[in-house]
VEXVEXFI-835417 format. One record per residue: residue in one letter; x, y, z of N, C-alpha, C in turn. Coordinates in pm, whole numbers. Example, Ala and Ser with C-alpha at 12.3 -4.5 7.8 and 13.67 -1.06 7.14 Angstrom:
BEGIN
(A; (1319; -569; 780); (1230; -450; 780); (1320; -330; 780)) (S; (1285; -225; 708); (1367; -106; 714); (1290; 3; 787)) 
END
This chain:
BEGIN
(M; (2146; 5310; 1526); (2053; 5246; 1646); (1918; 5315; 1659)) (R; (1878; 5448; 1623); (1755; 5505; 1638); (1672; 5457; 1506)) (H; (1718; 5377; 1394); (1642; 5329; 1310); (1575; 5223; 1349)) (L; (1673; 5144; 1443); (1632; 5010; 1471); (1514; 5073; 1588)) (L; (1523; 5147; 1618); (1439; 5159; 1750); (1296; 5217; 1664)) (V; (1309; 5293; 1562); (1193; 5316; 1491); (1142; 5191; 1447)) (I; (1202; 5121; 1370); (1168; 4997; 1315); (1100; 4889; 1400)) (G; (1153; 4869; 1516); (1100; 4816; 1621); (959; 4881; 1675)) (F; (958; 4994; 1684); (808; 5040; 1742); (729; 5037; 1605)) (L; (727; 5074; 1503); (637; 5011; 1364); (611; 4845; 1350)) (F; (724; 4769; 1436); (692; 4629; 1435); (561; 4581; 1541)) (L; (585; 4671; 1625); (502; 4646; 1748); (350; 4700; 1711)) (F; (375; 4834; 1621); (267; 4887; 1638); (155; 4787; 1533)) (A; (234; 4751; 1395); (172; 4672; 1315); (124; 4544; 1377)) (F; (159; 4490; 1480); (181; 4360; 1554); (29; 4383; 1621)) (A; (28; 4477; 1693); (-114; 4528; 1798); (-227; 4538; 1736)) (A; (-172; 4605; 1572); (-304; 4660; 1519); (-401; 4528; 1449)) (K; (-351; 4433; 1478); (-427; 4326; 1408); (-584; 4330; 1440)) (E; (-644; 4260; 1354); (-787; 4270; 1370); (-844; 4226; 1501)) (A; (-940; 4297; 1533); (-1036; 4284; 1669); (-1070; 4148; 1636)) (K; (-1098; 4092; 1747); (-1202; 3971; 1755); (-1341; 3976; 1701)) (M; (-1432; 3928; 1627); (-1527; 3930; 1584); (-1606; 3918; 1684)) (Q; (-1744; 3978; 1722); (-1826; 3992; 1804); (-1990; 3964; 1730)) (L; (-2047; 3895; 1846); (-2198; 3887; 1775); (-2299; 3967; 1900)) (L; (-2380; 4059; 1905); (-2403; 4138; 1960); (-2598; 4135; 1927)) (S; (-2661; 4159; 2031); (-2823; 4174; 2010); (-2863; 4296; 2077)) (P; (-2962; 4386; 1990); (-3016; 4462; 2064); (-3122; 4469; 2176)) (A; (-3137; 4329; 2177); (-3259; 4262; 2227); (-3243; 4222; 2391)) (F; (-3089; 4208; 2381); (-3069; 4154; 2536); (-2875; 4143; 2518)) (E; (-2813; 4180; 2657); (-2681; 4172; 2657); (-2652; 4008; 2682)) (N; (-2487; 3998; 2650); (-2423; 3891; 2658); (-2467; 3848; 2792)) (G; (-2517; 3702; 2825); (-2539; 3674; 2956); (-2673; 3736; 3022)) (G; (-2758; 3796; 2954); (-2854; 3817; 3003); (-2971; 3762; 2968)) (M; (-3082; 3803; 2998); (-3238; 3766; 3006); (-3275; 3774; 2859)) (I; (-3328; 3644; 2796); (-3389; 3674; 2638); (-3513; 3733; 2668)) (P; (-3584; 3835; 2630); (-3713; 3885; 2637); (-3827; 3749; 2580)) (A; (-3932; 3748; 2651); (-4024; 3650; 2617); (-4085; 3670; 2473)) (K; (-4042; 3762; 2400); (-4117; 3769; 2278); (-4023; 3708; 2176)) (Y; (-3868; 3659; 2178); (-3809; 3546; 2128); (-3858; 3436; 2145)) (T; (-3949; 3368; 2241); (-3960; 3263; 2283); (-4112; 3214; 2269)) (C; (-4123; 3074; 2304); (-4253; 2981; 2245); (-4357; 3084; 2362)) (D; (-4323; 3111; 2446); (-4427; 3165; 2529); (-4444; 3361; 2482)) (G; (-4386; 3366; 2357); (-4412; 3528; 2331); (-4462; 3466; 2172)) (A; (-4392; 3576; 2067); (-4445; 3564; 1953); (-4345; 3479; 1881)) (D; (-4256; 3434; 1927); (-4139; 3318; 1873); (-4089; 3350; 1750)) (I; (-4037; 3470; 1747); (-3966; 3512; 1620); (-3825; 3523; 1669)) (S; (-3739; 3546; 1570); (-3565; 3509; 1585); (-3529; 3657; 1619)) (I; (-3412; 3642; 1700); (-3357; 3759; 1798); (-3272; 3811; 1664)) (P; (-3300; 3948; 1688); (-3191; 4035; 1623); (-3073; 4011; 1640)) (L; (-2982; 4014; 1535); (-2848; 3994; 1570); (-2751; 4112; 1491)) (I; (-2637; 4148; 1565); (-2532; 4220; 1473); (-2399; 4162; 1501)) (F; (-2332; 4165; 1395); (-2199; 4124; 1352); (-2126; 4218; 1369)) (K; (-2033; 4217; 1435); (-1887; 4310; 1462); (-1755; 4264; 1416)) (N; (-1691; 4322; 1367); (-1540; 4297; 1317); (-1522; 4164; 1275)) (V; (-1605; 4160; 1155); (-1617; 4015; 1072); (-1453; 4026; 1028)) (P; (-1370; 3933; 1029); (-1244; 3938; 965); (-1248; 3950; 809)) (T; (-1128; 4014; 773); (-1105; 4051; 646); (-1106; 3907; 553)) (G; (-1156; 3879; 456); (-1164; 3759; 371); (-1257; 3672; 412)) (T; (-1371; 3742; 498); (-1529; 3621; 487); (-1583; 3646; 386)) (Q; (-1636; 3517; 338); (-1687; 3528; 249); (-1868; 3476; 273)) (S; (-1880; 3436; 384); (-2022; 3380; 443); (-2013; 3384; 603)) (I; (-2136; 3402; 650); (-2143; 3373; 819); (-2247; 3260; 804)) (A; (-2226; 3200; 947); (-2302; 3077; 948); (-2331; 3071; 1096)) (I; (-2472; 3042; 1160); (-2505; 3081; 1281); (-2571; 2930; 1323)) (V; (-2519; 2905; 1470); (-2616; 2783; 1516); (-2649; 2858; 1652)) (M; (-2796; 2837; 1706); (-2815; 2829; 1846); (-2877; 2731; 1895)) (D; (-2806; 2706; 2009); (-2873; 2566; 2080); (-2868; 2589; 2235)) (D; (-2906; 2499; 2281); (-2941; 2489; 2416); (-2842; 2365; 2513)) (P; (-2749; 2403; 2566); (-2703; 2286; 2636); (-2742; 2198; 2746)) (D; (-2891; 2305; 2818); (-2898; 2243; 2926); (-3030; 2177; 2904)) (A; (-3084; 2132; 2792); (-3217; 2036; 2778); (-3190; 1927; 2852)) (P; (-3292; 1872; 2872); (-3304; 1707; 2937); (-3248; 1626; 2913)) (M; (-3221; 1669; 2732); (-3200; 1505; 2677); (-3072; 1553; 2600)) (G; (-2988; 1625; 2640); (-2856; 1686; 2578); (-2895; 1805; 2470)) (I; (-2800; 1834; 2413); (-2799; 1980; 2329); (-2893; 1972; 2239)) (F; (-2996; 2068; 2258); (-3108; 2110; 2158); (-3070; 2201; 2091)) (V; (-3113; 2187; 1974); (-3071; 2304; 1849); (-3186; 2379; 1801)) (H; (-3198; 2492; 1821); (-3276; 2569; 1820); (-3266; 2688; 1646)) (W; (-3183; 2666; 1593); (-3160; 2756; 1477); (-3051; 2709; 1418)) (V; (-3042; 2677; 1271); (-2913; 2676; 1189); (-2939; 2761; 1075)) (I; (-2846; 2841; 1053); (-2858; 2939; 930); (-2722; 2957; 883)) (Y; (-2705; 2954; 747); (-2578; 3008; 693); (-2613; 3050; 530)) (D; (-2477; 3105; 489); (-2466; 3136; 373); (-2492; 3266; 343)) (I; (-2478; 3340; 486); (-2509; 3471; 486); (-2444; 3552; 424)) (P; (-2476; 3641; 371); (-2330; 3731; 304); (-2246; 3823; 368)) (A; (-2130; 3829; 349); (-2042; 3844; 485); (-2075; 4031; 485)) (A; (-2103; 4081; 394); (-2159; 4224; 360); (-2238; 4275; 495)) (L; (-2363; 4162; 519); (-2446; 4198; 596); (-2400; 4237; 761)) (E; (-2450; 4337; 795); (-2403; 4370; 942); (-2494; 4304; 1045)) (G; (-2562; 4235; 1014); (-2650; 4115; 1100); (-2773; 4100; 1044)) (L; (-2861; 4043; 1157); (-2986; 4004; 1100); (-3098; 4043; 1155)) (P; (-3222; 4094; 1098); (-3335; 4148; 1160); (-3403; 4068; 1254)) (E; (-3491; 4109; 1357); (-3587; 4023; 1435); (-3677; 3972; 1316)) (G; (-3742; 3839; 1361); (-3858; 3777; 1282); (-3790; 3722; 1141)) (V; (-3665; 3653; 1139); (-3612; 3598; 994); (-3730; 3477; 990)) (P; (-3810; 3531; 862); (-3915; 3414; 809); (-3843; 3260; 846)) (P; (-3954; 3156; 839); (-3901; 3008; 834); (-3896; 2968; 728)) (A; (-3823; 3022; 601); (-3806; 2967; 478); (-3710; 2906; 468)) (P; (-3698; 2804; 379); (-3572; 2744; 353); (-3450; 2815; 305)) (E; (-3518; 2911; 185); (-3423; 3005; 146); (-3452; 3133; 157)) (L; (-3373; 3212; 165); (-3398; 3391; 185); (-3335; 3446; 91)) (E; (-3392; 3593; 77); (-3317; 3666; 16); (-3173; 3660; 26)) (G; (-3084; 3692; -94); (-2935; 3692; -87); (-2857; 3566; -74)) (G; (-2948; 3455; -108); (-2880; 3335; -74); (-2921; 3262; 56)) (I; (-2935; 3333; 177); (-2907; 3291; 263); (-3013; 3151; 295)) (K; (-2961; 3034; 366); (-3066; 2929; 382); (-3045; 2878; 500)) (Q; (-3149; 2816; 553); (-3197; 2774; 695); (-3190; 2628; 689)) (G; (-3140; 2590; 814); (-3152; 2429; 829); (-3250; 2414; 942)) (I; (-3247; 2253; 968); (-3357; 2193; 1025); (-3324; 2239; 1190)) (N; (-3415; 2252; 1265); (-3389; 2261; 1409); (-3453; 2122; 1500)) (D; (-3409; 2127; 1596); (-3471; 2020; 1701); (-3576; 1999; 1715)) (F; (-3668; 2083; 1653); (-3808; 2117; 1675); (-3867; 2045; 1554)) (G; (-3787; 2006; 1424); (-3803; 1936; 1315); (-3846; 2036; 1194)) (R; (-3826; 2154; 1232); (-3879; 2280; 1114); (-3767; 2312; 1086)) (I; (-3767; 2384; 975); (-3688; 2481; 920); (-3715; 2625; 1011)) (G; (-3595; 2663; 989); (-3542; 2824; 1057); (-3558; 2812; 1202)) (Y; (-3581; 2922; 1279); (-3565; 2946; 1407); (-3699; 2910; 1497)) (G; (-3660; 2810; 1592); (-3736; 2784; 1711); (-3702; 2831; 1837)) (G; (-3814; 2926; 1916); (-3741; 2977; 2013); (-3704; 2925; 2126)) (P; (-3655; 2986; 2264); (-3624; 2894; 2400); (-3797; 2868; 2452)) (C; (-3767; 2752; 2490); (-3907; 2694; 2540); (-3899; 2582; 2659)) (P; (-3791; 2623; 2739); (-3737; 2530; 2835); (-3851; 2467; 2920)) (P; (-3836; 2326; 2941); (-3969; 2282; 3016); (-3927; 2287; 3182)) (N; (-3830; 2337; 3232); (-3791; 2370; 3364); (-3701; 2407; 3370)) (G; (-3678; 2549; 3483); (-3600; 2639; 3535); (-3506; 2698; 3428)) (A; (-3401; 2787; 3481); (-3359; 2865; 3372); (-3232; 2777; 3257)) (H; (-3249; 2819; 3133); (-3143; 2737; 3050); (-3076; 2853; 2974)) (R; (-2950; 2833; 2959); (-2867; 2887; 2883); (-2873; 2881; 2734)) (Y; (-2893; 2971; 2615); (-2916; 2959; 2495); (-2781; 3022; 2430)) (F; (-2700; 2927; 2374); (-2573; 3019; 2284); (-2624; 3007; 2134)) (I; (-2594; 3118; 2089); (-2563; 3158; 1942); (-2424; 3174; 1890)) (K; (-2427; 3103; 1825); (-2279; 3102; 1771); (-2260; 3140; 1625)) (A; (-2177; 3224; 1601); (-2123; 3283; 1443); (-1998; 3240; 1413)) (Y; (-2017; 3209; 1281); (-1878; 3140; 1246); (-1839; 3224; 1101)) (A; (-1755; 3299; 1109); (-1694; 3375; 975); (-1639; 3281; 902)) (L; (-1657; 3250; 759); (-1622; 3140; 671); (-1559; 3207; 574)) (D; (-1443; 3138; 551); (-1375; 3164; 391); (-1470; 3146; 252)) (V; (-1556; 3064; 256); (-1625; 3018; 174); (-1781; 3045; 185)) (V; (-1877; 3010; 86); (-1980; 3039; 50); (-2013; 2907; 30)) (L; (-2114; 2833; 118); (-2101; 2684; 128); (-2201; 2663; 9)) (E; (-2263; 2698; -35); (-2374; 2682; -176); (-2437; 2517; -110)) (A; (-2460; 2523; -7); (-2515; 2380; 29); (-2665; 2404; -10)) (E; (-2728; 2293; -6); (-2879; 2294; 4); (-2960; 2327; 125)) (P; (-3058; 2394; 133); (-3125; 2441; 266); (-3159; 2312; 344)) (G; (-3169; 2323; 442); (-3204; 2208; 552); (-3081; 2133; 627)) (L; (-3009; 2189; 610); (-2886; 2112; 684); (-2910; 2093; 849)) (S; (-2864; 1966; 914); (-2863; 1988; 1029); (-2729; 2049; 1121)) (K; (-2732; 2078; 1242); (-2618; 2122; 1294); (-2496; 2025; 1260)) (P; (-2509; 1933; 1257); (-2381; 1835; 1258); (-2344; 1834; 1121)) (Q; (-2433; 1839; 1018); (-2416; 1834; 885); (-2327; 1976; 845)) (L; (-2401; 2097; 918); (-2305; 2220; 878); (-2200; 2233; 951)) (L; (-2149; 2186; 1107); (-2047; 2147; 1110); (-1929; 2075; 1051)) (R; (-1970; 1965; 999); (-1874; 1913; 896); (-1815; 1993; 759)) (L; (-1950; 2045; 716); (-1900; 2146; 606); (-1824; 2257; 626)) (I; (-1823; 2322; 737); (-1750; 2443; 771); (-1644; 2377; 825)) (S; (-1580; 2286; 865); (-1472; 2261; 920); (-1356; 2291; 847)) (G; (-1248; 2367; 881); (-1151; 2389; 824); (-1156; 2545; 715)) (H; (-1285; 2593; 746); (-1318; 2720; 686); (-1350; 2812; 772)) (V; (-1352; 2802; 886); (-1379; 2888; 1009); (-1256; 2991; 1046)) (L; (-1262; 3158; 994); (-1158; 3230; 1006); (-1164; 3280; 1160)) (D; (-1306; 3308; 1225); (-1320; 3349; 1359); (-1476; 3299; 1359)) (E; (-1493; 3333; 1515); (-1600; 3282; 1565); (-1645; 3364; 1679)) (A; (-1755; 3386; 1732); (-1831; 3486; 1817); (-1972; 3407; 1879)) (V; (-1956; 3426; 1999); (-2078; 3372; 2085); (-2161; 3456; 2155)) (L; (-2318; 3481; 2164); (-2356; 3538; 2240); (-2458; 3441; 2309)) (M; (-2467; 3479; 2435); (-2528; 3385; 2537); (-2652; 3460; 2594)) (G; (-2744; 3378; 2618); (-2866; 3456; 2694); (-2940; 3331; 2742)) (I; (-3028; 3372; 2863); (-3063; 3308; 2946); (-3234; 3306; 2946)) (Y; (-3308; 3207; 2939); (-3460; 3224; 2961); (-3509; 3106; 3035)) (E; (-3601; 3169; 3164); (-3666; 3088; 3240); (-3824; 3136; 3247)) (R; (-3898; 3017; 3218); (-4046; 3046; 3204); (-4110; 3059; 3338)) 
END
């Protein structure tokens, strides 16, 4: 009986020791907080620094999409970036607006019609900006310049985990 009890505890411990959920953080603002003007069209318009935590085992690459669901004409995409090596612990602020970056990282087209990051620039009121990180079991090896819909089609079936960081900006 004692052996069954020990085995039961070991099973529970192993089940509880499951990997923690992936997190996406920024040293610039807390989840649900205000995005500093530096990262918007009212400031330097440079990309937000990001930190990846608890990236799942087996992740080969990370993809990120940043969008604004409060835009007057519907969801507005601010950033598409993919093939981020899983070994990276995040991205620095000010990722250059180049199609391809060091380490094979590629950037897509935002709804401003440009490659790379385009900061918050709401026409009126406070808007929410969702930055979504996807841990993928593949390196996409797609060409630079993907749109958000193209990226989402490519990652379908390859997402191991995802995390969201939301910030607010008001002009």
